[in-house]
Backbone bond lengths (Angstrom), bond angles and torsions (degrees), N, CA, C in turn:
res aa  C-N    CA-C-N  psi(-1)  N-CA   C-N-CA  omega(-1)  CA-C   N-CA-C  phi
1 M - - - 1.463 - - 1.524 109.88 -
2 A 1.346 116.24 137.13 1.455 121.06 -178.81 1.520 110.09 -129.02
3 E 1.330 115.34 153.96 1.468 122.12 172.80 1.521 107.06 -91.17
4 I 1.335 117.22 117.22 1.465 121.56 -173.10 1.525 110.36 -123.64
5 L 1.334 115.83 130.34 1.464 122.68 175.28 1.524 108.87 -101.64
6 I 1.330 115.90 127.14 1.464 121.84 176.65 1.522 107.58 -109.14
7 I 1.341 116.74 116.90 1.467 121.64 176.69 1.523 107.16 -107.44
8 E 1.323 115.51 101.76 1.472 121.80 -170.56 1.524 108.47 -151.09
9 D 1.343 117.32 122.04 1.467 119.74 -175.65 1.520 113.07 -77.51
10 D 1.319 118.31 -21.25 1.467 121.57 178.02 1.528 108.08 -84.04
11 D 1.335 116.11 108.28 1.458 118.91 -173.85 1.518 112.83 -65.35
12 V 1.330 117.59 -29.64 1.465 120.45 178.84 1.530 110.15 -65.95
13 I 1.339 115.88 -47.74 1.469 120.24 179.56 1.528 109.89 -65.84
14 G 1.332 116.59 -45.03 1.462 120.26 -178.82 1.518 112.06 -59.30
15 E 1.324 116.78 -45.72 1.467 120.38 -179.25 1.526 111.18 -70.20
16 F 1.335 116.93 -32.96 1.471 120.19 177.03 1.523 110.60 -64.52
17 I 1.355 116.59 -47.35 1.466 120.58 178.15 1.531 109.68 -62.59
18 G 1.336 115.54 -42.36 1.456 119.72 179.73 1.517 112.22 -59.10
19 A 1.337 116.64 -42.35 1.466 120.65 -180.00 1.524 111.26 -64.24
20 I 1.337 116.10 -39.78 1.469 120.71 178.34 1.523 110.19 -61.11
21 L 1.331 115.72 -45.95 1.461 120.08 -175.94 1.524 112.00 -72.43
22 Q 1.321 117.23 -32.27 1.461 119.95 176.49 1.532 111.22 -65.89
23 K 1.332 116.12 -34.04 1.468 119.84 175.36 1.525 111.44 -63.67
24 E 1.350 115.31 -26.65 1.462 120.88 177.34 1.531 111.54 -88.21
25 K 1.333 116.08 10.52 1.477 123.33 175.63 1.530 113.52 73.95
26 H 1.348 117.27 19.87 1.455 120.16 175.76 1.531 110.30 -86.61
27 E 1.337 115.73 152.65 1.463 121.47 174.15 1.530 108.14 -91.33
28 I 1.329 117.03 130.45 1.459 121.58 -171.13 1.526 111.34 -120.06
29 R 1.341 114.98 139.67 1.461 121.07 166.93 1.525 107.79 -129.04
30 L 1.328 115.40 136.37 1.460 121.45 -177.11 1.522 110.10 -109.35
31 A 1.338 115.94 138.19 1.463 122.39 173.06 1.522 107.18 -131.88
32 Y 1.341 116.33 139.00 1.460 120.11 -171.90 1.533 113.60 -108.95
33 S 1.340 116.86 7.98 1.467 120.67 177.56 1.523 108.59 -152.60
34 A 1.321 115.58 168.31 1.465 120.35 177.90 1.522 110.51 -63.54
35 L 1.338 116.72 -45.18 1.458 120.95 -178.34 1.527 111.12 -61.54
36 E 1.340 115.84 -46.71 1.463 119.84 179.18 1.527 110.53 -65.32
37 G 1.329 116.65 -38.64 1.459 120.55 -179.95 1.512 112.22 -63.44
38 L 1.341 116.94 -46.34 1.464 120.76 -179.72 1.531 111.01 -66.77
39 S 1.327 116.52 -38.41 1.456 120.36 178.21 1.523 110.99 -63.98
40 T 1.339 116.57 -44.20 1.467 120.92 179.14 1.518 110.82 -65.42
41 F 1.343 116.34 -40.85 1.470 121.30 178.19 1.524 111.06 -57.91
42 R 1.334 116.58 -40.57 1.471 120.69 -177.39 1.521 112.82 -74.76
43 M 1.328 116.72 -20.83 1.466 120.64 -177.07 1.524 113.45 -88.01
44 W 1.326 117.15 -24.12 1.458 121.06 -172.94 1.526 110.52 -130.39
45 N 1.328 115.74 159.22 1.467 121.16 173.28 1.522 108.79 -96.32
46 F 1.314 115.97 116.65 1.466 120.77 -178.25 1.527 110.81 -108.36
47 D 1.325 114.81 150.62 1.462 121.48 175.90 1.522 111.46 -90.92
48 L 1.355 116.27 -20.04 1.464 120.55 -175.57 1.519 108.78 -161.85
49 I 1.340 116.13 146.77 1.462 121.47 174.94 1.527 109.13 -125.26
50 L 1.331 116.35 131.75 1.461 122.79 170.70 1.521 106.54 -103.79
51 L 1.328 116.77 119.33 1.462 121.34 -169.45 1.525 111.98 -123.55
52 D 1.343 115.72 121.82 1.460 121.48 172.27 1.531 108.51 -83.24
53 L 1.323 117.56 148.30 1.467 120.71 179.87 1.519 112.45 -88.81
54 G 1.340 116.93 -32.88 1.467 120.45 -174.77 1.510 112.82 -88.02
55 L 1.327 116.52 65.92 1.461 120.74 -179.39 1.532 110.39 -87.74
56 P 1.331 118.18 153.29 1.471 120.15 -171.68 1.522 114.74 -71.80
57 D 1.339 117.72 -29.60 1.465 119.97 -172.72 1.528 113.79 -105.89
58 Q 1.342 117.81 -16.68 1.467 120.98 -178.88 1.518 108.79 -164.31
59 D 1.314 116.14 144.96 1.460 119.08 179.34 1.526 110.57 -65.09
60 G 1.333 115.60 140.62 1.460 120.43 -178.61 1.519 113.68 -60.81
61 M 1.344 117.49 -25.59 1.462 120.22 177.43 1.533 110.75 -62.19
62 E 1.336 115.99 -36.94 1.466 120.07 178.47 1.521 110.79 -68.50
63 V 1.323 116.36 -37.02 1.463 120.65 176.35 1.529 109.57 -63.06
64 L 1.328 115.71 -44.10 1.468 120.83 177.58 1.531 110.87 -57.37
65 K 1.331 117.09 -46.49 1.470 120.95 179.55 1.523 111.40 -59.84
66 K 1.342 116.32 -44.23 1.463 120.29 -176.97 1.530 111.57 -66.08
67 I 1.321 116.43 -40.28 1.472 119.01 178.66 1.520 109.89 -65.65
68 R 1.329 116.53 -40.90 1.471 120.14 -178.02 1.534 112.98 -69.42
69 E 1.320 117.86 -14.99 1.466 120.18 176.18 1.523 111.49 -66.23
70 T 1.342 116.48 -27.65 1.466 120.01 -174.18 1.515 114.74 -126.83
71 S 1.341 118.25 -10.90 1.466 118.92 -171.44 1.530 111.35 -146.14
72 Q 1.333 114.71 148.24 1.466 121.63 173.94 1.529 110.94 -108.72
73 V 1.334 117.06 22.62 1.462 120.86 177.29 1.537 109.20 -55.72
74 P 1.324 118.78 138.36 1.471 119.97 179.15 1.531 111.13 -59.30
75 I 1.327 115.52 133.53 1.468 121.80 179.20 1.519 108.78 -126.57
76 I 1.323 116.07 123.08 1.469 121.55 174.73 1.521 107.69 -109.49
77 I 1.327 116.49 122.56 1.459 121.39 176.72 1.528 108.74 -79.37
78 I 1.328 115.53 131.91 1.469 121.20 174.11 1.521 106.17 -123.24
79 S 1.327 116.75 109.17 1.460 119.30 -170.54 1.521 111.96 -147.82
80 A 1.340 115.00 153.47 1.463 120.90 173.56 1.522 111.40 -80.29
81 R 1.327 117.16 -11.76 1.465 120.63 178.87 1.527 108.59 -73.42
82 D 1.320 115.75 112.94 1.469 119.01 -176.10 1.522 113.15 -109.33
83 H 1.337 117.10 10.08 1.466 119.41 179.95 1.528 109.37 -73.03
84 E 1.316 115.93 140.55 1.466 120.58 -177.38 1.520 112.33 -58.22
85 D 1.338 117.27 -36.74 1.465 120.41 -178.97 1.524 111.62 -61.14
86 N 1.341 116.77 -38.47 1.456 120.38 178.08 1.524 111.20 -64.41
87 K 1.321 116.08 -41.42 1.464 120.59 -179.23 1.528 111.03 -66.72
88 V 1.320 116.34 -45.32 1.466 120.37 179.65 1.525 110.39 -62.64
89 E 1.344 117.06 -44.49 1.468 120.34 -179.71 1.524 110.92 -60.02
90 A 1.342 116.98 -46.53 1.465 120.75 -178.69 1.526 111.24 -63.10
91 L 1.321 116.98 -43.51 1.462 120.39 -179.40 1.525 111.33 -67.43
92 D 1.328 116.88 -39.72 1.467 120.25 178.47 1.530 111.91 -69.49
93 L 1.342 117.22 -24.72 1.465 120.88 177.33 1.529 112.01 -81.32
94 G 1.336 115.68 -7.01 1.458 117.86 175.15 1.504 116.30 118.77
95 A 1.342 118.10 3.01 1.470 119.30 175.13 1.527 109.12 -65.78
96 D 1.320 115.66 146.49 1.463 119.96 -179.19 1.520 112.15 -86.35
97 D 1.332 116.64 -25.92 1.463 119.79 179.65 1.520 108.06 -162.34
98 Y 1.351 115.32 170.19 1.461 121.47 -175.54 1.519 107.86 -144.58
99 I 1.322 117.07 118.97 1.459 121.41 178.75 1.524 107.91 -115.92
100 T 1.329 116.08 131.17 1.459 121.13 -179.70 1.527 110.66 -93.12
101 K 1.330 115.77 132.62 1.463 120.98 174.44 1.521 109.34 -73.53
102 P 1.333 119.37 144.91 1.463 127.09 -8.16 1.535 110.22 -77.16
103 F 1.309 116.56 155.06 1.461 121.43 -178.72 1.528 108.58 -136.87
104 G 1.314 115.78 161.14 1.454 121.18 178.94 1.517 110.86 -91.46
105 T 1.319 115.67 152.03 1.466 120.75 178.48 1.527 112.52 -58.34
106 P 1.348 120.15 -45.15 1.466 119.45 179.47 1.526 112.91 -58.84
107 E 1.345 116.40 -39.10 1.469 119.52 179.15 1.520 110.41 -64.49
108 L 1.337 116.89 -45.62 1.461 120.68 179.91 1.520 110.92 -59.13
109 L 1.319 117.24 -47.81 1.460 120.67 -177.60 1.529 111.35 -65.65
110 A 1.335 116.56 -36.65 1.469 119.91 178.73 1.525 110.55 -65.84
111 R 1.333 117.56 -42.35 1.468 120.75 179.64 1.534 110.57 -65.23
112 I 1.324 116.21 -38.38 1.469 120.16 179.11 1.522 110.25 -66.36
113 R 1.325 117.69 -43.61 1.471 120.62 178.33 1.522 110.73 -59.28
114 T 1.339 116.32 -43.09 1.470 120.26 -179.87 1.519 111.09 -63.03
115 A 1.338 117.05 -45.29 1.470 120.69 -178.54 1.526 111.18 -64.17
116 L 1.318 117.26 -41.51 1.467 120.79 179.98 1.521 111.04 -68.10
117 R 1.330 115.68 -39.71 1.469 119.57 -179.75 1.525 110.17 -66.06
118 H 1.322 116.42 -40.85 1.459 119.83 -179.66 1.521 110.88 -66.75
119 A 1.342 116.85 -38.86 1.460 120.48 179.90 1.519 111.68 -66.69
120 A 1.323 116.34 -28.39 1.466 120.33 -179.21 1.525 112.06 -70.84
121 S 1.337 116.77 -17.98 1.467 121.19 178.55 1.524 108.39 -86.16
122 T 1.319 116.67 95.85 1.465 121.42 179.87 1.522 109.70 -69.58
123 P 1.342 117.98 160.26 1.474 119.81 175.95 1.518 112.17 -54.63
124 E 1.350 116.61 -37.32 1.463 119.36 179.62 1.526 110.58 -64.65
125 A 1.331 115.00 -42.30 1.466 118.60 -179.36 1.523 110.81 -67.36
126 Q 1.347 116.12 -38.12 1.457 119.30 -179.30 1.526 110.89 -64.62
127 N 1.349 116.51 -34.57 1.457 119.44 179.10 1.522 111.98 -65.22
128 E 1.342 116.10 -24.37 1.453 120.31 -179.27 1.534 112.05 -84.52
129 V 1.353 115.94 -15.71 1.461 119.45 -178.63 1.518 110.20 -68.97
130 K 1.313 116.29 124.71 1.463 120.92 179.38 1.527 111.59 -101.11
131 K 1.346 115.35 -27.67 1.461 119.60 -178.79 1.527 109.60 -141.18
132 I 1.325 115.27 144.55 1.457 121.58 172.04 1.525 106.85 -112.37
133 I 1.330 116.40 116.29 1.456 121.27 179.97 1.521 108.36 -102.87
134 N 1.317 116.46 122.39 1.462 121.47 179.10 1.527 108.33 -135.76
135 G 1.334 115.83 95.74 1.460 119.62 -174.72 1.518 110.01 64.52
136 D 1.321 116.67 -128.56 1.467 121.76 179.51 1.524 112.58 -83.69
137 L 1.338 115.87 -4.20 1.462 120.93 -176.04 1.528 110.41 -94.35
138 C 1.316 116.46 133.76 1.467 121.71 177.31 1.522 108.99 -126.30
139 I 1.340 115.93 120.87 1.462 121.68 176.15 1.523 107.16 -102.84
140 D 1.319 116.10 107.50 1.466 122.42 -177.77 1.522 108.43 -90.31
141 I 1.348 115.95 97.35 1.460 120.98 -174.69 1.526 111.28 -68.84
142 E 1.313 115.81 -37.20 1.469 119.77 -177.60 1.524 111.26 -62.31
143 H 1.344 116.82 -39.96 1.473 120.24 -175.88 1.533 112.87 -106.40
144 H 1.342 116.88 4.30 1.470 121.51 177.53 1.530 111.73 53.94
145 R 1.318 115.52 55.25 1.463 118.60 176.45 1.523 109.85 -147.32
146 V 1.324 115.26 159.03 1.460 121.78 -178.38 1.522 108.88 -126.41
147 T 1.333 115.71 135.99 1.467 120.64 175.70 1.519 109.21 -127.05
148 K 1.332 114.82 153.90 1.460 121.19 173.83 1.522 107.20 -132.04
149 N 1.321 115.71 123.72 1.468 120.87 -174.41 1.530 111.40 54.20
150 G 1.339 115.38 33.63 1.460 120.06 178.68 1.509 114.95 83.12
151 Q 1.339 117.50 -5.87 1.465 121.52 -179.16 1.527 110.55 -94.54
152 L 1.329 116.24 129.69 1.457 120.61 -178.92 1.528 110.90 -66.87
153 I 1.329 115.54 133.17 1.461 122.09 176.16 1.527 107.84 -104.00
154 H 1.303 116.56 122.86 1.466 120.75 -176.94 1.528 109.99 -83.46
155 L 1.331 115.90 112.33 1.459 122.61 -178.60 1.520 110.36 -119.00
156 T 1.329 116.05 149.41 1.463 119.93 171.48 1.534 107.90 -72.24
157 P 1.327 118.58 164.19 1.483 119.77 178.16 1.520 113.51 -55.29
158 N 1.337 117.21 -42.06 1.467 119.10 -179.96 1.524 111.88 -70.40
159 E 1.326 117.52 -37.21 1.466 120.08 176.34 1.521 110.27 -61.71
160 Y 1.330 116.21 -39.70 1.466 119.47 178.69 1.528 110.10 -65.24
161 K 1.335 117.65 -43.73 1.468 120.63 -179.78 1.530 110.82 -58.85
162 I 1.333 116.04 -42.41 1.466 120.65 -179.73 1.519 110.73 -61.87
163 I 1.311 116.44 -48.34 1.458 119.86 -176.66 1.526 111.46 -68.89
164 Q 1.334 117.36 -31.36 1.468 119.38 177.33 1.533 110.32 -68.42
165 V 1.333 117.28 -44.72 1.467 120.49 179.00 1.527 110.66 -60.50
166 L 1.328 116.80 -42.76 1.464 120.56 177.76 1.528 110.87 -63.32
167 G 1.338 115.91 -41.89 1.457 120.27 179.76 1.513 112.57 -65.54
168 E 1.314 117.16 -37.34 1.466 121.24 179.07 1.523 111.95 -70.62
169 N 1.335 116.38 -17.58 1.470 121.65 178.88 1.527 109.98 -118.37
170 L 1.317 115.71 42.39 1.458 122.52 -174.45 1.529 111.71 -51.30
171 G 1.322 115.92 125.96 1.454 121.14 177.78 1.514 114.74 88.12
172 K 1.355 118.44 -10.34 1.458 121.63 -177.51 1.527 110.97 -96.30
173 V 1.333 115.38 147.40 1.457 120.15 172.81 1.523 108.25 -80.17
174 L 1.331 116.01 126.80 1.464 121.12 175.68 1.520 108.30 -113.72
175 T 1.324 117.17 127.20 1.465 119.86 -177.50 1.527 110.51 -72.65
176 H 1.337 114.73 162.97 1.467 120.05 176.91 1.532 109.78 -57.02
177 T 1.332 116.22 -42.89 1.468 120.40 -178.57 1.520 111.16 -62.50
178 Y 1.337 116.88 -45.96 1.463 121.13 -178.30 1.530 110.31 -60.55
179 L 1.325 116.62 -48.76 1.464 120.14 -179.25 1.523 111.56 -63.36
180 S 1.331 116.32 -43.96 1.467 120.28 -179.28 1.517 111.19 -59.09
181 Q 1.334 115.81 -43.87 1.461 119.32 -176.98 1.530 111.97 -72.21
182 K 1.325 117.25 -30.76 1.459 120.54 176.54 1.529 111.63 -68.59
183 V 1.334 116.20 -33.14 1.464 120.60 -175.58 1.523 111.82 -92.66
184 W 1.348 117.79 -44.02 1.468 120.65 -172.84 1.524 114.42 -108.63
185 G 1.327 117.46 -1.33 1.451 119.33 177.19 1.513 112.96 117.47
186 P 1.340 117.26 162.88 1.471 122.13 -170.91 1.518 115.73 -67.01
187 Y 1.328 118.75 -18.28 1.457 119.64 -176.83 1.533 112.70 -113.92
188 S 1.315 115.61 15.68 1.468 118.36 -175.30 1.525 110.82 -89.21
189 N 1.317 113.84 157.53 1.467 121.18 173.00 1.515 106.95 -140.15
190 E 1.335 114.99 82.30 1.464 121.32 -172.28 1.522 111.50 -110.12
191 S 1.335 116.37 44.90 1.467 119.51 -175.37 1.520 112.44 -58.65
192 Q 1.334 117.35 -43.47 1.457 119.64 -179.04 1.520 110.87 -68.24
193 T 1.335 116.82 -42.60 1.465 120.64 177.14 1.520 110.11 -61.75
194 L 1.340 116.77 -38.50 1.460 121.48 178.19 1.520 110.39 -61.35
195 R 1.317 117.16 -43.72 1.479 120.60 -179.98 1.529 110.99 -62.06
196 V 1.326 116.34 -41.27 1.470 120.14 179.00 1.527 110.04 -63.69
197 N 1.325 115.48 -46.53 1.465 120.06 178.30 1.526 111.16 -60.68
198 M 1.319 117.03 -41.76 1.463 120.98 -178.89 1.521 110.89 -64.87
199 S 1.320 116.45 -38.81 1.460 119.98 177.08 1.530 110.60 -61.40
200 N 1.332 116.26 -42.23 1.471 120.60 179.00 1.525 111.36 -67.13
201 I 1.335 116.81 -39.56 1.467 120.45 178.53 1.526 109.99 -61.01
202 R 1.323 116.40 -44.85 1.465 119.85 -178.21 1.527 111.59 -63.03
203 K 1.321 116.02 -37.83 1.465 118.80 178.17 1.526 111.08 -61.91
204 K 1.327 115.70 -28.29 1.458 120.42 -175.76 1.531 113.50 -90.14
205 I 1.350 117.51 -31.98 1.470 118.20 -174.34 1.517 114.38 -109.05
206 E 1.328 117.63 -20.57 1.462 119.92 -176.16 1.522 111.44 -92.07
207 T 1.323 116.39 141.13 1.460 120.85 173.75 1.517 109.96 -63.96
208 N 1.342 115.59 -42.19 1.466 121.95 175.90 1.527 107.44 -133.16
209 P 1.347 118.32 100.84 1.470 120.92 -176.65 1.525 113.99 -57.33
210 V 1.342 117.43 -24.98 1.465 120.63 179.72 1.532 110.82 -72.14
211 E 1.328 116.65 -29.12 1.467 121.98 177.97 1.525 108.30 -123.25
212 P 1.327 117.66 74.24 1.464 121.50 -173.04 1.522 113.53 -63.93
213 E 1.325 115.30 140.56 1.460 122.16 176.73 1.521 111.57 -98.23
214 Y 1.318 116.98 -23.01 1.457 120.65 -173.32 1.525 113.82 -106.13
215 I 1.322 117.45 -49.95 1.467 120.19 -174.81 1.524 109.78 -113.85
216 L 1.330 115.17 113.55 1.455 122.05 -177.83 1.520 110.06 -96.75
217 T 1.326 117.10 136.46 1.460 121.78 174.64 1.520 109.67 -85.68
218 E 1.334 116.15 125.25 1.463 121.23 169.88 1.526 104.87 -95.71
219 I 1.326 116.97 101.22 1.463 122.82 -167.64 1.526 111.21 -55.23
220 G 1.338 114.91 127.00 1.456 121.67 178.30 1.516 114.21 77.59
221 I 1.350 117.60 -1.67 1.461 120.59 -174.73 1.517 111.86 -120.14
222 G 1.333 116.20 -56.56 1.457 119.69 -177.21 1.512 111.62 168.28
223 Y 1.340 116.46 -138.06 1.461 121.13 -174.80 1.526 110.83 -139.48
224 R 1.332 114.59 157.00 1.443 121.69 177.44 1.534 108.16 -138.62
225 M 1.343 118.01 130.85 1.454 119.98 172.05 1.521 108.24 -86.68
226 L 1.310 115.76 120.04 1.453 121.08 -177.80 1.517 111.21 -73.46
227 E 1.329 115.99 144.00 1.459 120.40 174.82 1.512 109.28 -80.41
228 K 1.332 116.32 130.59 1.458 120.86 -178.14 1.518 109.99 -100.63
């Protein structure tokens, strides 16, 4: 069970999402504006926030920025804005995921489970992780190697860094900028190099690189390692 804040100006959508989450035994609080959402956020400790961008009194991006000034609580954007630039901006500002309206209930619940599970992994706990097991894929962090079905996959150092970052953020969308900076440094912009590396990784880990089972491309945004 989680404490979830829904910031959504459409009361029909907000109450519908709330009813779905209450059936999953979550505790729900609804806010219908940016001001009410920020006030509620400051009054209570939440495990997750669902945030609409098209709020009546302030853009949801500003709400996202303000929350990120003081908290790393998982935030999933739920918005009718489906332009890639909006998604990239929200993710780069610190959103954990982005769902475009209309969406299905199973997708919403799956994204929420992923965000909550990822938040439960504290930095201390992550430091103790020696291996990430995802289906037949094993990322051995201690020895910097990857195997599939027990067979060693030969990766370059940068290919390994990419796959480790994706594995550590299992189920999350990572933007091109985020991945590039994690692999090549805080001021790099290696989007094209990243694409080349990703193509090589898929050839090595996917049964059919054209229909990947492990690493999904979020077109114009970045990549997500699927949970198996």
